[in-house]
C-alpha positions as CSV (number, residue, x, y, z in Angstrom):
1,M,-45.5,-17.1,26.1
2,R,-43.2,-19.9,25.1
3,T,-44.0,-19.5,21.4
4,R,-43.3,-15.7,21.6
5,A,-39.9,-16.3,23.2
6,F,-39.1,-18.8,20.5
7,A,-40.2,-16.4,17.8
8,V,-38.0,-13.6,19.2
9,A,-35.0,-15.9,19.4
10,A,-35.6,-17.1,15.8
11,V,-35.7,-13.5,14.5
12,M,-32.5,-12.6,16.4
13,M,-30.7,-15.6,15.0
14,T,-31.8,-14.7,11.5
15,M,-30.5,-11.2,11.9
16,L,-27.2,-12.5,13.2
17,V,-26.8,-14.9,10.3
18,I,-27.6,-12.1,7.8
19,G,-25.2,-9.7,9.5
20,C,-22.4,-12.4,9.4
21,A,-23.0,-13.2,5.7
22,R,-22.0,-9.8,4.5
23,E,-18.8,-10.0,2.5
24,D,-17.3,-6.6,3.3
25,G,-15.1,-6.5,6.3
26,I,-14.0,-3.7,8.6
27,T,-11.2,-2.7,6.2
28,S,-13.3,-2.8,3.0
29,S,-14.1,0.9,3.2
30,Y,-10.4,1.9,3.1
31,G,-8.2,-0.5,1.2
32,S,-6.6,-3.9,1.2
33,G,-2.9,-3.1,1.8
34,V,-0.9,-4.1,4.9
35,L,1.8,-1.7,5.9
36,S,4.4,-2.4,8.4
37,G,7.3,-0.1,9.4
38,Q,9.7,1.2,11.9
39,L,10.4,4.8,13.1
40,V,14.0,5.7,13.7
41,M,15.0,9.0,15.4
42,A,17.7,10.8,13.4
43,G,19.4,12.1,16.6
44,G,19.5,8.6,18.1
45,G,16.7,9.1,20.6
46,S,13.8,6.9,21.4
47,P,10.8,7.0,19.1
48,A,8.6,5.8,22.1
49,G,5.4,7.9,22.2
50,V,5.4,8.9,18.6
51,E,1.9,8.7,17.1
52,V,1.6,7.3,13.6
53,T,-1.7,7.9,11.7
54,V,-2.9,6.9,8.3
55,A,-4.5,10.2,7.3
56,G,-8.2,10.2,6.6
57,T,-8.9,6.7,7.9
58,G,-9.0,6.9,11.7
59,M,-6.2,4.3,11.9
60,T,-3.6,5.3,14.5
61,T,-1.1,3.8,16.8
62,V,1.6,5.0,19.3
63,V,4.9,3.3,18.9
64,G,7.1,1.9,21.7
65,E,10.8,1.8,22.2
66,D,11.4,-0.3,19.0
67,G,9.4,2.2,16.8
68,R,7.5,-0.6,15.0
69,F,4.0,-0.3,13.7
70,V,1.5,-2.2,11.5
71,F,-1.7,-1.2,9.7
72,A,-4.1,-3.3,7.8
73,G,-6.6,-2.0,5.2
74,V,-4.4,0.9,4.0
75,P,-5.8,2.6,0.9
76,E,-3.8,3.4,-2.2
77,G,-2.1,6.8,-2.1
78,A,-2.4,7.1,1.7
79,Q,-0.2,9.4,3.7
80,L,1.2,8.8,7.2
81,H,1.1,11.6,9.7
82,I,3.8,11.3,12.4
83,H,3.4,13.3,15.6
84,R,4.7,13.6,19.1
85,G,3.9,16.7,21.2
86,T,5.8,19.7,20.0
87,D,9.0,17.9,18.9
88,V,7.9,15.7,16.0
89,D,5.4,16.6,13.3
90,A,5.9,15.2,9.8
91,G,4.0,13.7,6.9
92,F,5.1,10.8,4.8
93,P,3.4,9.9,1.5
94,L,3.0,6.2,0.7
95,F,3.6,5.3,-3.0
96,R,2.1,1.8,-2.5
97,N,-0.3,0.5,0.1
98,S,1.6,-2.7,1.0
99,G,5.0,-3.5,2.3
100,S,7.5,-2.4,4.9
101,V,9.0,1.0,5.4
102,T,11.7,2.5,7.6
103,I,11.1,6.2,8.4
104,E,13.8,8.4,9.9
105,V,12.3,11.4,11.8
106,R,14.0,14.3,13.3
107,S,13.0,16.1,16.5
108,R,12.4,19.8,16.0
109,W,14.9,20.3,18.9
110,D,17.7,18.2,17.2
111,S,20.2,20.6,15.9
112,R,22.1,18.1,13.7
């Protein structure tokens, strides 16, 4: 019985070591860029609650009062989708996959 438990533990440790030795990380299937940015509302309102998504990757975040966001593993040629309820819906193409951007968005209800 003791030998069997040891054998099971040895197999599990071997599987763990093999799994950790893989060189590809969680971002390897997308890209290596890091994108940071800030959303600013054109009408001066708060961007809190606006959802920012890197299209086609499953990466998404909801910004707070400051409008800041960060994504790691952004692929070349990606596009951001910016959405909040019925008042904000926009796309923003990225011309490089790394760096910092400031995006001004306008609410559909902003008449300016």
